[in-house]
C-alpha positions in Angstrom: 8.2 -0.6 -11.0 8.3 -1.1 -7.3 7.8 -4.7 -6.3 7.1 -5.8 -2.7 5.1 -7.6 -0.1 2.1 -6.6 2.0 0.7 -8.3 5.1 -2.7 -8.2 6.6 -1.3 -9.5 9.9 -3.7 -12.3 10.4 -3.0 -14.9 13.2 -4.3 -18.1 11.7 -4.1 -21.8 12.7 -1.9 -23.9 10.4 -4.5 -26.4 9.1 -1.8 -29.0 8.4 -0.5 -29.0 12.0 -3.3 -27.5 14.1 -0.9 -25.1 15.6 -1.7 -21.4 16.1 1.3 -19.0 16.3 1.3 -16.6 19.2 1.0 -12.8 18.7 4.7 -12.5 19.6 5.7 -15.0 16.9 3.7 -13.3 14.2 5.0 -9.9 15.2 8.6 -11.1 15.1 7.8 -13.0 11.8 6.8 -9.7 10.2 10.2 -8.3 10.9 11.9 -11.4 9.5 9.9 -11.1 6.4 10.7 -7.4 5.9 14.4 -8.2 6.3 14.1 -11.0 3.7 12.2 -8.6 1.3 15.3 -6.3 1.4 17.7 -9.2 1.2 16.3 -10.6 -2.1 16.1 -7.1 -3.7 12.4 -6.3 -3.5 11.4 -2.6 -3.0 8.5 -2.4 -0.5 7.3 -3.9 2.7 3.7 -2.8 3.7 1.8 -3.7 6.9 -1.9 -3.4 7.5 -3.8 -1.8 10.4 -6.4 -3.8 12.4 -7.8 -3.4 15.9 -9.6 -6.8 16.2 -8.7 -10.4 16.3 -7.4 -12.5 14.6 -5.0 -9.7 13.5 -2.0 -8.3 15.4 -1.1 -5.0 13.7 -2.8 -2.3 15.7 0.2 0.0 15.5 2.0 -0.4 12.1 4.2 2.7 12.5 5.7 1.2 15.6 6.6 -2.0 13.7 7.8 -0.2 10.7 10.1 2.0 12.8 11.6 -1.1 14.3 12.1 -2.5 10.8 13.6 0.8 9.6 16.4 0.3 12.2 17.2 -3.1 10.7 17.0 -2.2 7.0 18.7 0.3 4.7 16.9 0.4 1.4 13.3 -0.8 1.2 10.3 1.6 1.4 8.2 1.0 4.4 4.5 1.5 3.9 1.1 0.5 5.2 -1.3 -1.8 3.5 -4.0 0.3 5.2 -3.9 3.3 7.6 -7.5 3.9 8.8 -8.2 7.5 7.8 -11.7 7.2 9.2 -11.1 6.2 12.8 -7.6 7.6 13.4 -7.1 11.2 14.4 -5.5 13.1 11.4 -3.2 14.9 13.9 -1.8 11.6 15.1 -1.4 10.3 11.6 0.5 13.4 10.6 2.8 13.1 13.6 3.4 9.4 13.5 4.3 9.3 9.8 6.5 12.4 10.0 8.3 10.8 12.9 8.7 7.6 10.8 10.0 9.7 7.9 12.8 11.0 10.1 13.7 7.7 11.6 13.8 5.9 8.2 15.5 8.8 6.3 12.5 9.2 4.2 11.8 5.5 3.3 8.1 5.7 4.1 4.8 6.2 2.4 1.3 5.1 3.3 -2.0 3.7 2.0 -5.1 5.4 3.4 -8.3 3.5 3.6 -11.7 3.3 5.3 -11.2 -0.2 6.6 -13.7 -3.0 6.2 -14.3 -4.0 9.8 -17.6 -2.4 11.0 -17.1 -2.7 14.8 -13.9 -0.6 14.6 -16.0 2.6 14.1 -17.8 2.7 17.4 -14.7 1.5 19.3 -13.1 4.8 18.2 -16.3 6.9 18.7 -17.2 7.0 15.0 -20.3 6.0 12.9 -19.7 3.7 9.9 -22.5 5.6 8.1 -20.1 8.6 8.1 -17.3 6.6 6.6 -16.9 8.4 3.3 -17.4 11.9 4.8 -14.8 11.0 7.5 -12.3 9.9 4.9 -12.7 13.1 2.9 -12.7 15.5 5.8 -9.9 13.8 7.7 -7.6 13.7 4.6 -8.2 17.3 3.9 -7.0 18.1 7.4 -4.1 15.7 7.2 -2.9 17.5 4.1 -3.0 20.9 5.8 -1.2 19.5 8.8 1.7 18.4 6.6 1.7 21.3 4.2 1.2 24.2 6.5 3.3 25.1 9.6 0.4 26.8 11.4 -3.1 25.3 11.0 -6.4 26.9 11.8 -9.2 24.5 11.0 -12.7 23.5 11.9 -14.9 20.7 10.6 -17.7 18.3 11.3 -16.1 15.4 13.0 -13.4 16.7 15.4 -12.7 19.7 17.6 -11.3 22.8 15.8 -7.6 23.6 15.7 -6.2 27.0 16.4 -2.6 28.0 15.7 -1.6 24.4 15.7 1.6 23.0 14.4 2.1 19.2 14.2 5.5 18.0 15.2 7.9 16.9 13.9 7.5 18.6 10.6 7.9 16.4 7.5 11.4 15.5 6.6 13.0 18.0 4.2 9.7 19.8 4.1 8.1 17.1 2.0 5.2 15.0 3.3 5.1 11.2 2.8 3.5 10.1 -0.5 -0.1 9.0 0.0 -1.8 6.1 -1.8 -5.6 5.9 -1.4 -6.7 2.3 -1.1 -10.1 1.1 -2.1 -11.7 -2.1 -3.4 -15.2 -0.8 -3.9 -15.6 3.0 -3.4 -15.5 5.4 -6.3 -15.5 8.4 -4.0 -12.0 7.3 -2.8 -10.7 7.1 -6.3 -12.1 10.6 -6.8 -10.2 11.9 -3.8 -7.0 10.3 -5.0 -7.4 11.9 -8.4 -8.3 15.3 -7.0 -5.1 15.6 -5.0 -2.9 13.9 -7.6 -2.1 11.1 -5.1 -1.7 7.4 -5.9 -4.5 4.9 -6.1 -3.9 1.4 -4.7 -6.5 -1.2 -5.9 -5.9 -4.3 -3.8 -7.4 -6.5 -6.5 -7.1 -9.8 -4.7 -10.7 -10.9 -4.2 -12.9 -10.0 -7.2 -12.7 -10.4 -11.0 -10.6 -7.8 -12.8 -13.6 -6.1 -14.4 -14.6 -4.6 -11.0 -11.2 -3.1 -10.5 -10.9 -1.9 -14.1 -13.9 0.4 -13.4 -12.3 1.9 -10.3 -8.9 2.4 -11.8 -10.4 3.7 -15.0 -12.4 6.3 -13.0 -9.2 7.3 -11.1 -7.2 7.7 -14.3 -9.9 9.7 -16.0 -10.3 12.1 -13.1 -6.5 12.4 -12.5 -6.3 13.8 -16.0 -9.4 16.0 -15.5 -7.7 17.7 -12.5 -4.6 18.5 -14.5 -2.0 16.2 -12.9 -1.1 14.6 -16.2 -2.4 12.2 -18.8 -4.6 9.4 -17.7 -1.9 6.8 -18.4 0.5 8.8 -16.2 -1.7 8.3 -13.0 0.0 6.5 -10.1 -1.5 3.1 -9.7 -0.7 0.2 -7.4 -2.0 -3.3 -7.5 -2.2 -6.3 -5.1 -1.5 -9.9 -5.9 -0.9 -13.3 -4.3 1.2 -16.3 -5.1 2.4 -19.7 -3.8 5.2 -21.3 -5.6 7.2 -24.5 -5.8 9.5 -25.6 -8.6 6.8 -28.0 -9.7 3.3 -26.7 -10.2 1.6 -29.8 -8.9 3.6 -29.6 -5.6 2.5 -26.0 -5.1 -1.1 -26.8 -5.5 -1.0 -29.9 -3.2 0.8 -27.9 -0.5 -1.2 -24.8 -0.6 -4.7 -26.3 -1.0 -5.3 -26.9 2.8 -4.3 -23.3 3.5 -6.5 -21.9 0.8 -9.5 -24.1 1.9 -9.3 -22.9 5.5 -8.2 -19.3 4.9 -10.2 -16.8 7.1 -11.4 -14.7 4.1 -12.1 -17.1 1.2 -11.9 -20.5 2.9 -14.9 -22.7 2.5 -15.9 -20.6 -0.5 -14.8 -20.8 -4.1 -12.5 -23.6 -5.1 -8.8 -23.0 -5.5 -9.1 -23.5 -9.2 -12.0 -21.0 -9.6 -10.3 -18.4 -7.4 -7.0 -18.6 -9.3 -8.9 -18.3 -12.6 -10.8 -15.2 -11.5 -8.3 -13.3 -9.3 -4.5 -12.5 -9.3 -3.8 -15.5 -7.1 -1.2 -17.8 -8.7 -0.5 -21.2 -7.3 2.1 -23.0 -9.4 5.6 -22.7 -10.8 7.8 -19.5 -10.9 7.1 -19.3 -14.6 3.3 -19.3 -14.0 3.7 -16.5 -11.5 5.7 -14.5 -14.0 3.1 -15.1 -16.8 0.1 -14.2 -14.6 1.7 -11.1 -13.1 2.6 -9.7 -16.5 -1.1 -9.9 -17.6 -2.0 -7.2 -14.9 -0.6 -4.5 -17.2 -2.9 -5.7 -20.0 -5.9 -5.3 -17.8 -5.1 -2.1 -15.9 -2.5 -0.2 -17.9 1.0 0.8 -16.9 1.3 1.0 -13.2 4.0 1.8 -10.6 3.7 -0.6 -7.6 3.0 -4.4 -7.4 2.6 -5.8 -3.9 2.0 -9.5 -3.1 0.3 -11.1 -0.1 2.2 -14.2 1.0 2.2 -14.5 4.8 -1.4 -15.4 5.4 -3.8 -18.3 6.0 -1.5 -20.0 8.6 1.5 -20.4 6.4 4.6 -21.0 8.6 7.4 -18.4 8.5 9.8 -21.0 7.2 7.5 -21.5 4.1 7.1 -17.8 3.6 10.8 -17.2 3.6 11.3 -20.1 1.1 8.7 -18.4 -1.1 10.6 -15.2 -1.0 13.9 -16.9 -1.8 12.4 -18.6 -4.8 10.8 -15.3 -5.9 14.1 -13.5 -5.6 16.0 -16.1 -7.6 13.5 -16.9 -10.4 10.7 -14.3 -10.6 12.0 -10.9 -9.6 14.8 -10.6 -12.2 12.4 -11.5 -15.0 9.7 -9.1 -13.8 12.2 -6.3 -13.6 13.4 -6.9 -17.1 9.9 -7.2 -18.6 8.5 -4.2 -16.8 11.4 -2.0 -17.8 11.0 -3.1 -21.5 7.3 -2.4 -21.6 7.2 0.9 -19.7 6.6 4.0 -22.0 9.1 6.8 -21.4 6.3 9.3 -20.5 4.9 7.1 -17.7 6.5 8.2 -14.3 8.1 5.9 -11.8 6.6 5.4 -8.4 7.3 8.5 -6.2 10.0 8.3 -3.6 11.1 10.7 -1.0 14.2 11.7 -3.0 12.1 12.3 -6.2 9.6 14.4 -4.3 12.3 16.5 -2.7 13.8 17.1 -6.1 10.4 18.0 -7.6 9.7 20.4 -4.7 13.1 22.1 -5.2 12.4 22.4 -9.0 9.1 24.0 -8.3 10.7 26.4 -5.9 13.3 27.4 -8.4 10.7 27.9 -11.1 8.5 30.0 -8.8 11.5 32.1 -7.8 12.5 32.7 -11.5 9.0 33.6 -12.4 8.7 36.1 -9.5 12.1 37.6 -10.5 10.9 38.1 -14.1 7.7 39.6 -13.0 9.7 42.1 -10.8 11.8 43.1 -13.8 8.7 43.7 -15.9 7.2 45.9 -13.2 
């Protein structure tokens, strides 16, 4: 099980002080958080993509490359890379470059995005969102998998004898997760290609996400990639902890009540009862997180949102220290004990290189045997 942190990169006023951090402060904070993620032994740091206020992360690959230079072990990912409004050629080039700079410590979550004005800003129509996602990803796969691409489609100019550079590290493209919170067609795309499916289940009751994940698992098996329970699934989550549960609730309540997304909506108590958000003690975070497997089956990646709603960097780092000390060791032990032997681990660059080599050896042996028969 990969355990990590994701950020949506919001710049939000701290409701307890009235102070709003600058863009520079939030950008530098993301780097500090990523370093802390590695320090405490977590596995993944993921950063979203936005092109509108109040968010800062318009170029996550730039930030992740900077983080790569200051870390050695963690996987660097995106919480969303906009497959609809980004040019697939640029995605192919940017992430291959990040692969080389990070020695393969990179994957990405592709999504359509949920900010309607972004589409016309990049010359696209939101009504074409699903078609754009399907066509652009098909092209992205070709750009990574084929040295010379000849392609034509509906939404961009054709490519003739085109080679994206640099080529993927070791000839293996970054692993792709397809992120969706409401679109069954995206789950279908993930299943068709045998990619991962990331259900960022932080807003709605679990039944909604059970349907999406269930569809993905069913179609993953249908397309011959393995059994349904072997499909590669990632989940979101949120927590705020203090040693004492009451202290956590008291401290976090003003942040929750004024959060950009769910502030002034459901109560903190209602939201924590219906979603993965846990506000309480480390033991409560452990207990709530371990229920996700019961709802969604065995899965490979668990990411938590913790640096949002105006929480100061100092508080976020304290949260991570507490998580590393009291939660992470228990989750690792419990996940390892529960995981069936036939369920795969989350893909990494090393495991994908090894799998590609094994496939090549098998194909070579098969071709040799066929030659002998002839």
